[in-house]
N, C-alpha and C positions, 0 to 999 in steps of 0.2 A: 167329696161327692163324685169326683171323676172315678175314684177307685171303686166305690160301691156300684156305680152305674155300669162300669166295665164288668165287674163280677156278676151283676145281675144279668147282663147280656149273655155272659158265658154260661151261667146256670140255665138259662132258658133254652139252651140248645142241648142240655144233657138228656139222655134217654130215660124215660121213667114209665111206670105202669100206674094209671090213675083208677084202676078198678076198686070199688069199695072194699072188697074182701082182703085186699093186699096193700091198700094205700098206707095204712098206719105204720106197719112194720117196715116196709121198704122206704117210706119217707124218712123215718128216723135214721136209717143207715145212709141213705143217699145224700141227705142235706149236708152233714159234716164233710163227707167225701167230696161233694161238689165244691164246697168252700176251699178245701185244701188244694184241689186240682186248679181251681180258679186262681188261687194265690200263686201257685207255682207258675202257671202260664203268664200271669201278670208280671211276676218278677222276671221271667224269661224275656218278655217283650220289652220291659224297661231296660234290661241289660243290653238287649239288641239295639235299642235306641241310643243308649249312651256310647256303646262301642262303635257303632256305625250309623250315624245320623242320616246318612244318605241311603243306607240300605243297599250298598253296592259291593261291600267287601266284608271280610271276616277277620281283619287284623285288630289287634288289641295291644295292651301294654304300652311301654314307652315307644314313641316314634323313633324311626331310624333315620337320622339326618344324613343327607347327601350334599356335600358342598361342591359346587361347580364354579370354576373360574373360566370365564369366556371372554373372547376378544370384544372390545367396546362396541364395534358395529353390530354384532349379532346378540349382544347381551340383552337388550330390551325385549326382543321377540322371544328369546329363550326364557326370560323371566315369565312372560305370559304363558309360554308352553309349560313351564314348571307349575304355575298356578293350576292349569287345567289337569296336569298330571297328579298333583297333590289331591285335587278334588275327587279323583277316581279311586283313591285309597288303595293303591297297589301295595301288596305286602311281601315281605321277605321274612320267613320263619315267624309268621303271625305278628310282625311289627310293620306298621304303616311307614312307607318310605316318604320322606319329606325332602324334596329337592329345593335347594336355595342357590340361585345363580347370582354371582357378583362379577363385575368387570375387572379385567386385568390386562394391561398392555402385554402382548405376546412376548416381546423381547425381554421385558423385565421378568415375566413369569419363567421364561426359559433360563435366564440367568439365576433366578432364585432356585429353581429345581436342579440346575446344574451345580449349584454351590460355588458360583463364580465369586471370587474375592471381592468384597465390598457390596455385593448384592444382598437385598433383603430376602430372607428365607420365605418360601411359599409353602403353605400347608393347604392341600386340597385333595379331594377324592377323584375329581374329574377335571381335566383341562381341555378346553375347546379353543385353541388358537384359530386364527383365520386361515392358516395354511400348514400343510405338512412340511413346508420348507423349514419351519422352526423346529419341528421334531427331527428333521434330517440334520440340522445344525447341532442339535443336542446329541444325537446318536453319533455324529462324526467326531465329537469331542471325547477323547479317551479319559479325560479327567472328570467327566460329569458324574455327580453323585447319584443321579437318578438313572437307572438302567431300564430302558424301554424295550421290551422284547415282543410283547403282544401286538397283534395286528390292530391297526387303528381304522375306524370306520367313519366316513364323512356323514355330516348331518345336513349340509347345505353346500351350494356352490356359487361362485361369482367369478366370471372371467376377468383377467387383467386386460384393460383396454387403453388405447391412446385417447386422451380426452382433450378437446379444444373448445373454445367458445363457439357457439353456433354461428355468431356473426363473422367468425374468421375461418370457418371450416372450408369454404370454397377456395379462399385464398391459399390455404395450406395445401390443399390437394393440387392446385395448379403449380405449386412449387416443388412438392415431393412426389406427386403422382399417387398411385394406390397406397393406402396406409400399410406399412410393413415395418417389422423390427429393423430390417436392413436399412431402410431409408431413415428411420429415426436415429439409429446408431451413427450413421454417417453424418446426419445433421448435427449430432453432438460431438463429432470428432474435433479434437482440439486444433487440428491443422486446417479444418474446413472453415476458414474465416469468412468466405463469401456467403455461405449459408448461415453462419453464426450471426451475421449482421441482419438477417431477415427473420430468423427463428430463435426463440428462447425455449430451450428444452428444460422442463422442470421435472423433478422426480422426488417423491417422498424418500427419506433417508433409508437405504436398503438395510442398514444395521438396525433399524427400528420399525420398518414397515414392510409387510409381505408383498404389497404391490410393487414397491420399488425394487425389492430383492428379486421378485419374479421377472420384472422387466430386464434386469441385469443378467439373470440366468438365461432368459430367452435370447437376448441380444448376443451374449457370449456364444450360445449354440450356433447362431447364424454366422458370426464373425470368424469362429474357429474353422469354418469350411474354406476360408480364403487363405492364400499362401502367407500373408503377413497379418493374419487375423489377430494374433496376440498383441502385436505392437499397436494395431488399431484399437483393440479393447483397452489397452492402457490409456490411450489418448481419450477414449470415450469416458472411462471412469474418472479420469482426472478432470475432465470438463464438467461432468455431471456433479462432481463433488462441490462445484462452485455455485450450483443453483439448487441446493437441497431445501426441502421442507420437512418439518418434523412429522407431519401427517397430511392426509388428504384435505382436511379443512383448510390448513394453512396454504396448501398448494392452490386450491380453488380461489382462495382470497387474493392470491397474487395475480390471478387472471385479470383483475381489474386495474392493475397498475398501468400508469401511463407509459407510453413508449411505442416506438415504431415496429418492434419485433412481435411476431405472432407467438403467443404463449402456447406451448404444447406440453401436456402433462401426462402422468401415468396414474391410473386409479383403477379401482375395481368397478365393475358395472353397477353394483349396488350403491357405491359412493356417488356415482354420476346421478342416479335416480334420486338419492337423498338430497344432493346439492340442488337439483332442478326443482324439487318441491319447495325449497326455501328461496330459490332465486328464479322465479318464472320470467322475469323481464329479460335476462340475458343468460339463458341456460347453456349447459355444456352438451356436446355431442360425443357419444362414444364411437370410436373407430376401431374396427376389428382387424388386426394384422393378417395379411393374406397367408403368412406362413403358419398361422395358428397362434394360440396363446396359452399361457399358463393359467390354470384354474385355481382360484382359492377354494379349498375343499373342506375347510372347517372340520378337521379330524376330531374324533371323540377319543381322548387319550385317558385311560384309566390309570391313575397314579396311586389309588388306595392300596394298602397292604392287607387291611382287615378283610377277612373272607365275606362277612355280611355286607360290608360296604361294596365289595366287588360285585356281589349278587345284585345289590340295589342299583349299582351303576349299569349293569346289564339290562335291568328292567326299564330304567329311564331311557336308555339308548333305543330300546325296542319301540317305546312310545314316540320318541323323536323321529324315528324313521317311518312311523305309521302315517296313514293317509291324512288323518285329521290335523296332526301337528305339522306335516309337510305343507299342507294348504296354508296354515298360519305363517310358516316361514316364507313361502312364496309371496304372500301378501305384503311382506316387509321388504320386498325388492330383491330377494335372493332367488336363485334357481334351485329347483329340487334335485333330488338324487338322480332323477332321470334326465337332468339337463334342461328341463322345460322351465320357462319363466312364468311369473305370475301375471295378473291382469294389467299391471302398470307398465310392463315392458312393451312400450310402443315407440314408434318413430317420433310421435309428438312429444314424448317424454325423453327423447334423446338416445334411446337404445333400440335395438332390434329384437323381436321376440324369438327369431330362429336360433337354434342352438349353434353357437360358433364352433369353428374347427379348433380342436385342442392340440397342444403339443404334449409330448411324453413328459411325465413328471421326472425331473432329474433325480438321480440316486443321491444318497447321503454324502458320498465322497465328492461328487461334483459340487453340491451345495456348500460343503465345507471349504473347498478350494476357492470358489467364487467369493464366499463371505470373507475368507482370509485375505484374498487379493484386494477386495474393496477396502478392508481395514488398513492394510499396509500402504496401499496407494493413496489413501486419503489422510494419512497421518500428517500432522503439522510439520512445517519445515523451518529449520534454523540454518541459514547458509551464510558463509563469508565468501564473497567473490573477490578474487585477486586479478587485477587487470594489468597486463604488461604495457609499460610506457617507455621501454628501452629504445635506444637510438634507431635500431633497425625497423621499428614500427612506423617510421616516417617514410620508408621506401614504398613504392607503388606495388600493387598486386597485378602481375601480368594479365592483360586481357580484361581487367575489370574497371580500370580508370579511377581507382580509389587507392588511398594509402592503406597499409596494413592496420594502422590505428583506426581509420574509419571503418574498415571491415570488422575489426574486433568490437568496436563500440556498437555497431549495428547488430553484430552477433549477440552481444549482451542484451540489447533491447529485445531482440526476437525471442531469445530463450526465456527471459524473465517475464514475458507476457503469459507464460504458462502457469505462473504462480499467483495464487489469490492474495488479496490484501492482508490476510492474517499471517502471511509468511514473514518470519523474522529474517531480515537481510542486513548485512553490513558490507561495505565495499572498501577495499584498499587498492591503491595503485603501487606498482613496484618497478624499480630499476636498480641503480646503485646510488648510495649516498643521498637518499631522498629527504632525510632529516639530519643532515650532517654525516660525517664520515662513519661508515660502518652500519648505518641504519638504512636498510634498502627498501623500506616501505613507508607509506603515508596513508592515514585514514582519510577517505573521502566522505563516506556516509557511516555514521555510527549504527551499531546493531539495533534493530527495532522493527516493528511491523510495517510492511509496505504501505498499508493504508493509514498508518499513524502520522501525526503532524510533526513536521520538522521545519523550524523557522517559518511558520505560517503556511506551508504547503505540505502535501502528503510526501512521505518518503519516496514513493514511486515517482512523483513529479520532480522532486529534488534530484533523484538519481538520473532521470532522463536529461535534465539540464546539465548535470556534471558530465555525463557521457558526451553530450554535444560539444562541451567546452574542452574536453581532454586533448592534450597534445603530447607528442612523443618528446622525451628528453634526448636530444640529438647526441649528447656526449655520454649518455648512460649505457652501461652494460646491463645484462639481464637481471642478476641479483635474485633469482628465484629460490635458491637453496636457503639462504638466511630468512627470506620472507616466509617460506613454507614452514620452516622450523618455528618461527615466532607465531605464525597463524595457528599451527596445530596445538601449541601449548595454550593459546588463548581459548580456542574452541573446546578443548578438554576441560579447562578450568570453569568455563561457563556452561557445561553440558546440561541439556534439559531432557529428561527421560521421556517426556510426552511428545517429543518431536524427533524428526530425522535430522541429525546434525552432520553437516557436510561442508567441504571446502571446494569451491569451483575456481579453476584457474583458466584464464583466457590469455593465450600467448601465441607468438609466431615461432616458437621453438626455444631450445636451450641457449644456443649461441655461446658467447663468452660470458660465463655466469658471473664471476666476481674476481677479476684479475688482481684486486687489491687485498685479497684475503677473504676470510669467511669460511663457513662450513662447506666441506666437500660433498660431492654427490654421494659417495660411499657412506660418509658419516650421516648424511640426511636419511638415506634409506635405512641404515641401522637404527637411527633414532626412531623413525616412524614404526618400524617393526617392533621395537621395544615398547613404545607407548600405545600402540593399537590395542584396544580392549574390546573383546567381543560383547561384553555385557554393557559397555558404554561406548559404542563405536562412533568414530568420526571418520568418514570416508572422503577421499579426494577424487574429484573428477577433473580431468584436464581436457580442454578442447584447444587444439593447436591449429593455427590457420596460417597458410603462406607456403612459399616454395621451399623454405628451409625446415619446415616442421617435420618432414619425413626423416631427415638426417638424425634427429635426436629422438626418434620414436622409441627406440629400445630403452633409453634411459628414462624417458617419461613413463613408460609402462612399468619400469622397476619401482618408480615412486608410487604410482597409484596401486600397484599390486601389494605393496606393503600395508595398505589400509583396506584391501579388498574393494578398491575403487576401479575406475576405468579411464582409458585414454582414447580420445577420438581425434583423427586427423580430418579436418574439414576441407573439402575442395571448393565449396561455395556456401554462401549464407543460407541457402535453401535447405541445407542438410542439418542445420542447427536444431530445429525442432525435433527431427528424428533422433539426434544424439541425446537431447534432453529427455525424450520419452524413453529411450533405451536405458538411460541412467536411472530414471524413475522406476522402470520395470525391474531393475536389479533389486529393488526392495523385496521382490517376491522370493528370491532365493537366498539372500544373505541370512546367516553367515556361512552358508554352504555353497556358494557360487563356484563354478569352475574357473580356473585361471584363464586369463585372456588368451585367446587363440584356441581354446579347447572346445569351442562351440558356443551356442547361445546360452545365456544364463539359465540355470534351472528355474522353472517358473514362467518362462516365456513360451512354453508349450503347454497346451491344455492338459496334457497327461501328467506333467511333472510339477505343475505350479503348486507351490505350497506344501507338497507332500513331505519333503525333508524338513522344511522350516517349521512345519506344524508341530513337529516333535520338540522343537526348541522353544517356540513361543507359545505353544498351546493352541488348541483349535478355537479358543474363545475370542480371538481377535475380532474387534468390532464391537464386542460387548464391553470391553474394558481396555480400549486401545492405549490409553495413557499408561496403564500399568505394564502392558506388554511392549511398549515402545522401546524400552531399553534392550530388548532382544530382537528388535525389528529395524536393523540399520538399512541405510540406503541413501539415495541422493535426492 
């Protein structure tokens, strides 16, 4: 009935002449013609309805699917944007483009696109991470399987901010002053114990989170302007590594933990807004660093190789950057391409609507160096500490009022505070004949994690008790050579590729090493050179303390140089943290560090850090640190 009615309607509009003299002949001709035309028009309209029910496009045939993998925070709003886009029926070569948006953690997608060993492969036409920093990391990796050359365009923005509970914001500002990257970095300094007792600096893991990586990049840019900036940066990164969160949600959750220290976190502005929606009783406040900040820019990265898919990606990008979808994106708490915020960006909601000052986006080389530095500096540690208890350790230290033994044990306590509970540590004491004739060492603490239990207490607690109880063997000689020979063999036998394997020696100098026999200095150096393996390195660091330490400096340096380690002569206990940090910083240049006395280790300057070592360990460090650890030696 519908068809007949539509045909009748069309026929009634056909021209005709109803005069009696001509009606019969013309009617016989026009009626069949009218039916044919009506049928053709009807079929045309039906086809039009089937191909484009909305009547807004002209595409037909098989749809052209466009797969988009987006960062989890922006994926929900991009899915809504894709629905609107698909309804508009945009076409490429007469095929309707159908965009589908799925979420993917940017670090994992980067690994998948790069072809990182062990990472799951990623197949997508468009990748929208939360920051160009991920793209820079991939570009800086010469081994990446995906080569990105085309310009990448942002679809949204969200500045990286300093986040604190609103209830603690005033207290924090009274302690640090104006919010800044400089004050935050110095609050996180491993040597800044006074501030560390009042403030707990939290950050999402920079190897997995763009806000965390952005904060480290911004902080490094500030610290690099200072004379000892790189040493400070090493201390900051080491400290931050002990308070990591996998993501912003976990970081915000830790805000509520009991404790006297003010929690200070790193997050995107959009993450602060999202958190405050869900936690109106104790919301967070976004503080904007006075130096400016890194913007998460949500780049639109086309990874498709197919020509039609590339065209489809261009069409979808144009829509995302259009006014309608930009309004949708702003409504989800992001800033638009113009830097302007949506209606929810208010002081009441914890953020400010004004466009914040931005910092220049770092280039790919800088991001690569910082990422690699983070990876190397936060590798796990497996360390055997050798403590001198020879007779001279009972002598006083001039001007200090303590014995050398007391100075060494305090040095050990001070240095080991830098290492987290997951650090594997073992301790030996050494002199001569400690376990009968010819055995110059004795185990105090077996190797294991500092936070692990040992006889009912943590290994850290057991170590501090043993250090307090240590006494010098007044009749003992040094016995260092035999001890190091045995220690090196043990550390090599138990080498762990996912950790930095090292030996730490705390002594007052070489003295009379072993008058009753044993391995000579020359034989020890020769053995260490022979056994040192760059692919499974065990490095030796010696900290010598006392008036006799300088006398044996040359021989101590020959020992450490054989394993690409370092020797330090301490004048007072306050230098110990500096020495430990320098030893840790050496991870950045190994196995291509200059010899002692040839200047600072490569990698302690912003220009050189990681450039040479990147060729040996790959630019993927941080993505698969356990795999690269065998090429990443250090202390």
